[in-house]
SEKOLKOL-55310 format. One record per residue (C-alpha): residue number from 1; x, y, z. Coordinates in Angstrom, 2 decimals. Layout:
<pts>
<nr->NUM, X->X, Y->Y, Z->Z>;
...
</pts>
This chain:
<pts>
<nr->1, X->-35.64, Y->58.68, Z->-32.05>;
<nr->2, X->-32.72, Y->56.94, Z->-30.32>;
<nr->3, X->-31.42, Y->58.58, Z->-27.15>;
<nr->4, X->-28.07, Y->58.26, Z->-25.46>;
<nr->5, X->-29.71, Y->56.78, Z->-22.40>;
<nr->6, X->-31.54, Y->54.12, Z->-24.34>;
<nr->7, X->-28.35, Y->53.29, Z->-26.22>;
<nr->8, X->-26.26, Y->52.94, Z->-23.03>;
<nr->9, X->-28.96, Y->50.59, Z->-21.56>;
<nr->10, X->-29.27, Y->48.50, Z->-24.70>;
<nr->11, X->-25.59, Y->48.43, Z->-25.75>;
<nr->12, X->-23.43, Y->48.48, Z->-22.57>;
<nr->13, X->-20.76, Y->46.42, Z->-24.30>;
<nr->14, X->-20.35, Y->49.03, Z->-27.16>;
<nr->15, X->-20.28, Y->51.94, Z->-24.62>;
<nr->16, X->-17.58, Y->49.97, Z->-22.71>;
<nr->17, X->-15.43, Y->49.77, Z->-25.93>;
<nr->18, X->-15.57, Y->53.55, Z->-26.40>;
<nr->19, X->-14.91, Y->54.21, Z->-22.86>;
<nr->20, X->-11.76, Y->51.96, Z->-22.75>;
<nr->21, X->-10.64, Y->53.43, Z->-26.18>;
<nr->22, X->-10.57, Y->56.94, Z->-24.80>;
<nr->23, X->-8.61, Y->55.79, Z->-21.71>;
<nr->24, X->-6.07, Y->54.01, Z->-23.85>;
<nr->25, X->-5.72, Y->56.80, Z->-26.32>;
<nr->26, X->-5.28, Y->59.32, Z->-23.56>;
<nr->27, X->-2.36, Y->57.25, Z->-22.10>;
<nr->28, X->-0.62, Y->57.32, Z->-25.60>;
<nr->29, X->-1.32, Y->61.00, Z->-26.26>;
<nr->30, X->0.02, Y->61.96, Z->-22.85>;
<nr->31, X->3.25, Y->60.03, Z->-23.54>;
<nr->32, X->3.96, Y->61.47, Z->-27.08>;
<nr->33, X->2.86, Y->65.04, Z->-26.58>;
<nr->34, X->5.47, Y->67.79, Z->-26.19>;
<nr->35, X->8.28, Y->65.85, Z->-28.08>;
<nr->36, X->10.61, Y->68.04, Z->-30.22>;
<nr->37, X->11.26, Y->65.64, Z->-33.10>;
<nr->38, X->9.04, Y->65.37, Z->-36.26>;
<nr->39, X->7.90, Y->61.69, Z->-35.91>;
<nr->40, X->6.21, Y->61.82, Z->-32.49>;
<nr->41, X->4.63, Y->65.09, Z->-33.38>;
<nr->42, X->3.11, Y->63.55, Z->-36.63>;
<nr->43, X->1.83, Y->60.71, Z->-34.43>;
<nr->44, X->0.36, Y->63.02, Z->-31.99>;
<nr->45, X->-1.57, Y->64.94, Z->-34.64>;
<nr->46, X->-2.92, Y->61.76, Z->-36.31>;
<nr->47, X->-3.86, Y->60.29, Z->-32.95>;
<nr->48, X->-5.83, Y->63.37, Z->-32.02>;
<nr->49, X->-7.59, Y->63.29, Z->-35.43>;
<nr->50, X->-8.33, Y->59.56, Z->-35.13>;
<nr->51, X->-9.87, Y->59.88, Z->-31.70>;
<nr->52, X->-11.94, Y->63.01, Z->-32.80>;
<nr->53, X->-13.43, Y->60.79, Z->-35.58>;
<nr->54, X->-13.96, Y->57.93, Z->-33.06>;
<nr->55, X->-15.79, Y->60.20, Z->-30.63>;
<nr->56, X->-17.87, Y->61.57, Z->-33.51>;
<nr->57, X->-18.80, Y->58.04, Z->-34.55>;
<nr->58, X->-19.86, Y->57.13, Z->-30.94>;
<nr->59, X->-21.97, Y->60.32, Z->-30.57>;
<nr->60, X->-23.78, Y->59.56, Z->-33.84>;
<nr->61, X->-24.18, Y->55.90, Z->-33.17>;
<nr->62, X->-25.82, Y->56.61, Z->-29.74>;
<nr->63, X->-28.39, Y->58.69, Z->-31.55>;
<nr->64, X->-29.10, Y->55.99, Z->-34.16>;
<nr->65, X->-27.55, Y->58.03, Z->-36.98>;
<nr->66, X->-25.79, Y->55.04, Z->-38.44>;
<nr->67, X->-25.21, Y->56.42, Z->-42.00>;
<nr->68, X->-23.46, Y->59.49, Z->-40.66>;
<nr->69, X->-21.56, Y->57.27, Z->-38.16>;
<nr->70, X->-20.33, Y->55.11, Z->-41.06>;
<nr->71, X->-18.71, Y->58.19, Z->-42.62>;
<nr->72, X->-16.91, Y->59.21, Z->-39.37>;
<nr->73, X->-16.01, Y->55.51, Z->-38.70>;
<nr->74, X->-14.37, Y->55.47, Z->-42.25>;
<nr->75, X->-12.49, Y->58.62, Z->-41.37>;
<nr->76, X->-11.28, Y->57.01, Z->-38.13>;
<nr->77, X->-10.13, Y->53.84, Z->-40.04>;
<nr->78, X->-8.37, Y->55.88, Z->-42.67>;
<nr->79, X->-6.55, Y->57.99, Z->-39.99>;
<nr->80, X->-5.66, Y->54.99, Z->-37.94>;
<nr->81, X->-4.09, Y->53.24, Z->-40.88>;
<nr->82, X->-2.05, Y->56.35, Z->-41.81>;
<nr->83, X->-0.82, Y->56.61, Z->-38.21>;
<nr->84, X->0.34, Y->53.04, Z->-38.32>;
<nr->85, X->2.18, Y->53.62, Z->-41.62>;
<nr->86, X->4.10, Y->56.62, Z->-40.32>;
<nr->87, X->4.98, Y->54.84, Z->-37.08>;
<nr->88, X->6.25, Y->51.80, Z->-39.04>;
<nr->89, X->7.93, Y->53.84, Z->-41.74>;
<nr->90, X->8.88, Y->57.24, Z->-40.11>;
<nr->91, X->10.81, Y->58.29, Z->-43.21>;
<nr->92, X->7.41, Y->59.27, Z->-44.66>;
<nr->93, X->6.73, Y->61.77, Z->-41.91>;
<nr->94, X->8.63, Y->64.43, Z->-43.87>;
<nr->95, X->6.51, Y->63.92, Z->-47.04>;
<nr->96, X->3.27, Y->63.90, Z->-45.09>;
<nr->97, X->4.15, Y->66.94, Z->-42.84>;
<nr->98, X->4.99, Y->68.85, Z->-46.10>;
<nr->99, X->1.44, Y->68.44, Z->-47.41>;
<nr->100, X->1.87, Y->65.05, Z->-49.22>;
<nr->101, X->-1.30, Y->63.18, Z->-50.05>;
<nr->102, X->-1.52, Y->59.61, Z->-48.98>;
<nr->103, X->-4.39, Y->57.82, Z->-50.65>;
<nr->104, X->-6.15, Y->55.33, Z->-48.30>;
<nr->105, X->-5.74, Y->52.53, Z->-50.78>;
<nr->106, X->-2.00, Y->53.22, Z->-51.13>;
<nr->107, X->-1.67, Y->53.31, Z->-47.36>;
<nr->108, X->-3.39, Y->49.94, Z->-47.03>;
<nr->109, X->-1.19, Y->48.35, Z->-49.77>;
<nr->110, X->2.00, Y->49.66, Z->-48.20>;
<nr->111, X->1.02, Y->48.33, Z->-44.81>;
<nr->112, X->0.19, Y->44.94, Z->-46.37>;
<nr->113, X->3.81, Y->44.51, Z->-47.52>;
<nr->114, X->5.15, Y->45.73, Z->-44.16>;
<nr->115, X->3.55, Y->43.21, Z->-41.89>;
<nr->116, X->6.63, Y->42.92, Z->-39.72>;
<nr->117, X->9.08, Y->45.74, Z->-38.96>;
<nr->118, X->11.70, Y->46.49, Z->-36.35>;
<nr->119, X->11.03, Y->49.60, Z->-34.28>;
<nr->120, X->13.94, Y->50.16, Z->-31.92>;
<nr->121, X->14.42, Y->46.89, Z->-29.98>;
<nr->122, X->10.86, Y->45.78, Z->-30.78>;
<nr->123, X->9.58, Y->43.66, Z->-33.66>;
<nr->124, X->6.02, Y->44.68, Z->-34.68>;
<nr->125, X->4.30, Y->41.92, Z->-36.57>;
<nr->126, X->0.78, Y->42.36, Z->-38.09>;
<nr->127, X->-0.78, Y->39.84, Z->-40.42>;
<nr->128, X->-1.49, Y->41.15, Z->-43.95>;
<nr->129, X->-5.03, Y->39.69, Z->-43.39>;
<nr->130, X->-5.59, Y->42.56, Z->-40.95>;
<nr->131, X->-5.32, Y->45.03, Z->-43.89>;
<nr->132, X->-7.45, Y->42.91, Z->-46.12>;
<nr->133, X->-10.12, Y->43.22, Z->-43.47>;
<nr->134, X->-9.51, Y->46.92, Z->-43.29>;
<nr->135, X->-10.16, Y->47.11, Z->-47.07>;
<nr->136, X->-13.36, Y->45.12, Z->-46.71>;
<nr->137, X->-14.46, Y->47.38, Z->-43.92>;
<nr->138, X->-13.54, Y->50.49, Z->-45.80>;
<nr->139, X->-15.58, Y->49.49, Z->-48.89>;
<nr->140, X->-18.53, Y->48.53, Z->-46.72>;
<nr->141, X->-18.53, Y->51.89, Z->-44.96>;
<nr->142, X->-18.18, Y->53.71, Z->-48.24>;
<nr->143, X->-21.21, Y->51.99, Z->-49.66>;
<nr->144, X->-23.27, Y->53.04, Z->-46.59>;
<nr->145, X->-22.06, Y->56.69, Z->-46.42>;
<nr->146, X->-22.55, Y->57.42, Z->-50.19>;
<nr->147, X->-26.07, Y->58.45, Z->-51.39>;
<nr->148, X->-26.94, Y->55.12, Z->-53.08>;
<nr->149, X->-29.65, Y->52.47, Z->-52.50>;
<nr->150, X->-27.73, Y->50.59, Z->-49.93>;
<nr->151, X->-27.20, Y->53.81, Z->-47.97>;
<nr->152, X->-31.01, Y->54.36, Z->-47.89>;
<nr->153, X->-31.59, Y->50.75, Z->-46.55>;
<nr->154, X->-29.58, Y->51.70, Z->-43.45>;
<nr->155, X->-32.00, Y->54.60, Z->-42.82>;
<nr->156, X->-35.08, Y->52.55, Z->-43.25>;
<nr->157, X->-37.03, Y->49.87, Z->-41.32>;
<nr->158, X->-40.00, Y->47.57, Z->-42.07>;
<nr->159, X->-43.31, Y->48.90, Z->-41.38>;
<nr->160, X->-46.80, Y->47.42, Z->-41.42>;
<nr->161, X->-47.43, Y->44.92, Z->-44.16>;
<nr->162, X->-45.35, Y->45.66, Z->-47.11>;
<nr->163, X->-44.57, Y->49.22, Z->-46.10>;
<nr->164, X->-41.01, Y->50.56, Z->-45.40>;
<nr->165, X->-40.52, Y->53.44, Z->-43.02>;
<nr->166, X->-37.74, Y->55.93, Z->-43.54>;
<nr->167, X->-36.43, Y->57.33, Z->-40.39>;
<nr->168, X->-35.44, Y->60.93, Z->-39.58>;
<nr->169, X->-33.51, Y->61.37, Z->-36.43>;
<nr->170, X->-32.00, Y->57.93, Z->-36.22>;
<nr->171, X->-33.01, Y->54.32, Z->-35.42>;
<nr->172, X->-30.83, Y->51.58, Z->-34.03>;
<nr->173, X->-29.95, Y->48.32, Z->-35.71>;
<nr->174, X->-27.83, Y->45.98, Z->-33.68>;
<nr->175, X->-25.87, Y->44.41, Z->-36.49>;
<nr->176, X->-24.71, Y->47.81, Z->-37.81>;
<nr->177, X->-24.09, Y->49.17, Z->-34.30>;
<nr->178, X->-21.86, Y->46.08, Z->-33.54>;
<nr->179, X->-20.03, Y->46.34, Z->-36.88>;
<nr->180, X->-19.29, Y->50.03, Z->-36.42>;
<nr->181, X->-18.06, Y->49.48, Z->-32.83>;
<nr->182, X->-15.74, Y->46.61, Z->-33.83>;
<nr->183, X->-14.27, Y->48.44, Z->-36.71>;
<nr->184, X->-13.42, Y->51.42, Z->-34.55>;
<nr->185, X->-12.23, Y->49.43, Z->-31.66>;
<nr->186, X->-9.92, Y->47.09, Z->-33.56>;
<nr->187, X->-8.40, Y->49.57, Z->-35.99>;
<nr->188, X->-7.73, Y->52.14, Z->-33.22>;
<nr->189, X->-6.38, Y->49.59, Z->-30.80>;
<nr->190, X->-3.91, Y->48.41, Z->-33.40>;
<nr->191, X->-2.87, Y->51.96, Z->-34.25>;
<nr->192, X->-2.36, Y->52.73, Z->-30.55>;
<nr->193, X->-0.19, Y->49.59, Z->-30.07>;
<nr->194, X->1.99, Y->50.42, Z->-33.05>;
<nr->195, X->2.24, Y->54.09, Z->-32.00>;
<nr->196, X->3.29, Y->52.99, Z->-28.52>;
<nr->197, X->5.87, Y->50.62, Z->-29.86>;
<nr->198, X->7.45, Y->53.45, Z->-31.89>;
<nr->199, X->7.23, Y->56.29, Z->-29.42>;
<nr->200, X->6.32, Y->55.02, Z->-25.91>;
<nr->201, X->7.25, Y->51.25, Z->-25.53>;
<nr->202, X->6.97, Y->51.48, Z->-21.78>;
<nr->203, X->3.18, Y->51.59, Z->-22.30>;
<nr->204, X->2.83, Y->48.21, Z->-24.03>;
<nr->205, X->2.61, Y->46.50, Z->-20.70>;
<nr->206, X->-0.19, Y->48.65, Z->-19.46>;
<nr->207, X->-3.54, Y->46.81, Z->-18.56>;
<nr->208, X->-5.48, Y->49.37, Z->-20.60>;
<nr->209, X->-4.63, Y->47.88, Z->-23.93>;
<nr->210, X->-5.57, Y->44.37, Z->-22.83>;
<nr->211, X->-8.86, Y->45.59, Z->-21.34>;
<nr->212, X->-9.66, Y->47.34, Z->-24.67>;
<nr->213, X->-8.96, Y->44.30, Z->-26.65>;
<nr->214, X->-11.19, Y->42.23, Z->-24.38>;
<nr->215, X->-13.92, Y->44.80, Z->-24.71>;
<nr->216, X->-13.69, Y->44.75, Z->-28.59>;
<nr->217, X->-13.69, Y->40.88, Z->-28.65>;
<nr->218, X->-16.61, Y->40.75, Z->-26.12>;
<nr->219, X->-19.06, Y->42.70, Z->-28.34>;
<nr->220, X->-21.55, Y->40.18, Z->-29.73>;
<nr->221, X->-24.17, Y->40.59, Z->-32.44>;
<nr->222, X->-26.79, Y->38.86, Z->-30.12>;
<nr->223, X->-27.54, Y->40.82, Z->-27.00>;
<nr->224, X->-26.25, Y->38.98, Z->-23.94>;
<nr->225, X->-24.44, Y->36.27, Z->-25.99>;
</pts>
């Protein structure tokens, strides 16, 4: 059974990503909360939802519950992309706030054709490759979280001889832990930057975003690499 203490000792780089993510998200949330117009309120709601999923993922990863963490990571990714879209195309806030359904695949496709947009005096440019990476990550997370054979492999480990042990209560696997951490860190960072550009551009020069980016890039598959 994985414990939070053993995780923090073995994966300090991943713990640092989540710590910096919470710090950066708190800055953005504090800047957009309490606004009267629709757009920043939609952003605040989605930002809160995104971070709840991210915190859930971190909680589950620390206990080695990687299949369940894949589901909450997929939720975080889905929410982060929708937050990006509403910040880049604020006209869609009316539809979303009225209960409009935005399918994840449609959101990714729309973002892919909006790689560069003007938000106030800023030009926000994101490579369409980023959203192809998001599609790949979303598909991988779906395969893990659904009740199929690949999902079972992420809850198993090699035993003695030809035996396979199925774990109850969680077990850590560094490649999966790193992948989940990088997906959450990168997608949430991009959403926070776009949200800041749209609703709190004064935050873009804050050191917190750069530190989060450095933490995400610093996570390595090999311990101590």
